[in-house]
VMD Tcl script that draws the C-alpha trace (Angstrom):
set ca {
  {197.09 101.72 -59.81}
  {199.90 102.87 -57.54}
  {200.41 101.27 -54.15}
  {202.57 103.04 -51.54}
  {203.55 100.85 -48.57}
  {204.06 102.86 -45.38}
  {207.52 101.32 -45.08}
  {208.41 102.81 -48.47}
  {206.88 106.33 -47.87}
  {209.61 108.95 -47.55}
  {209.40 111.58 -44.83}
  {209.36 115.22 -45.86}
  {209.83 118.53 -44.06}
  {206.55 120.32 -43.60}
  {206.86 124.14 -43.13}
  {206.04 125.54 -39.69}
  {205.58 122.12 -38.11}
  {207.24 121.10 -34.85}
  {207.77 117.61 -33.48}
  {205.95 116.10 -36.49}
  {207.18 113.46 -38.95}
  {205.27 113.74 -42.19}
  {205.14 111.18 -44.96}
  {203.83 111.51 -48.51}
  {201.56 108.57 -49.22}
  {200.11 109.76 -52.59}
  {200.87 112.69 -54.92}
  {202.41 113.46 -58.29}
  {205.49 111.43 -57.55}
  {203.24 108.38 -56.91}
  {200.95 108.97 -59.89}
  {198.06 111.00 -58.29}
  {197.36 113.99 -60.49}
  {194.76 115.90 -58.44}
  {195.41 115.35 -54.75}
  {198.14 114.75 -52.15}
  {197.69 112.40 -49.23}
  {200.09 112.84 -46.29}
  {200.39 110.87 -43.06}
  {201.69 112.74 -40.01}
  {202.88 111.49 -36.65}
  {202.54 114.35 -34.12}
  {204.43 113.92 -30.87}
  {202.92 115.16 -27.59}
  {203.38 118.90 -27.53}
  {203.94 118.97 -31.28}
  {201.85 120.65 -33.94}
  {201.73 123.15 -36.72}
  {201.02 126.80 -37.27}
  {199.44 129.12 -36.72}
  {199.39 129.74 -40.47}
  {197.20 129.36 -43.51}
  {197.53 128.10 -47.06}
  {195.74 129.06 -50.27}
  {194.01 125.68 -50.67}
  {191.59 123.56 -48.78}
  {192.87 120.83 -46.41}
  {191.11 117.86 -44.90}
  {192.45 116.30 -41.67}
  {191.46 112.81 -40.57}
  {192.73 111.57 -37.17}
  {193.63 107.86 -37.25}
  {194.93 107.50 -33.73}
  {195.21 109.73 -30.66}
  {193.82 113.25 -30.49}
  {194.69 116.63 -31.98}
  {193.35 120.08 -31.04}
  {192.53 122.28 -34.04}
  {192.36 126.02 -33.27}
  {190.58 128.44 -35.60}
  {189.71 132.05 -34.63}
  {190.20 131.16 -30.94}
  {187.80 128.26 -31.08}
  {189.29 124.91 -30.17}
  {187.98 121.55 -31.44}
  {189.47 118.20 -30.28}
  {189.48 115.49 -32.90}
  {189.78 111.84 -31.95}
  {190.03 108.63 -33.94}
  {188.23 108.85 -37.31}
  {187.11 112.46 -36.61}
  {187.79 114.84 -39.46}
  {187.65 118.50 -40.37}
  {188.02 120.69 -43.41}
  {190.17 123.82 -43.30}
  {189.02 126.39 -45.82}
  {191.49 128.15 -48.12}
  {193.32 131.03 -46.32}
  {191.76 130.07 -43.02}
  {194.33 130.52 -40.23}
  {194.69 127.34 -38.17}
  {196.87 125.85 -35.50}
  {197.05 122.19 -34.52}
  {198.47 120.98 -31.20}
  {198.87 117.57 -29.67}
  {197.99 118.29 -26.00}
  {197.82 114.52 -25.15}
  {200.42 112.16 -23.77}
  {200.53 109.85 -26.76}
  {201.31 110.38 -30.43}
  {198.59 111.50 -32.82}
  {198.52 109.94 -36.30}
  {196.50 111.78 -38.96}
  {195.97 111.91 -42.69}
  {196.02 115.14 -44.56}
  {194.36 115.47 -47.95}
  {194.88 118.50 -50.21}
  {194.86 119.40 -53.93}
  {197.95 119.20 -56.07}
  {197.38 122.63 -57.59}
  {199.01 125.36 -55.50}
  {200.83 123.01 -53.16}
  {204.32 123.61 -51.92}
}
mol new
graphics top color blue
foreach p $ca { graphics top sphere $p radius 0.5 }
foreach p [lrange $ca 0 end-1] q [lrange $ca 1 end] { graphics top cylinder $p $q radius 0.2 }
display resetview
């Protein structure tokens, strides 16, 4: 078993993200062979995209709200709401609120950047 304490998780630069601090909680460096788990803190006005990736992603909001935009359709996710982004699906996420949004991202190791 590998335990990563949030205080020990190192931030990383996520491509095409703005006003977001991302931390890797689990992945190959921590012993997980099939999935990555990231924790992101999205500032008000911050977000990511629009872009896509060749692998499926799952977002789980822990605190605050995030707007997910796909094909012009907007969905607001609040605490413990989640969504799945399909491979190659163009998405944008935006924190339109006045407080930070904290969210988990889960994706496969294969094909990750």
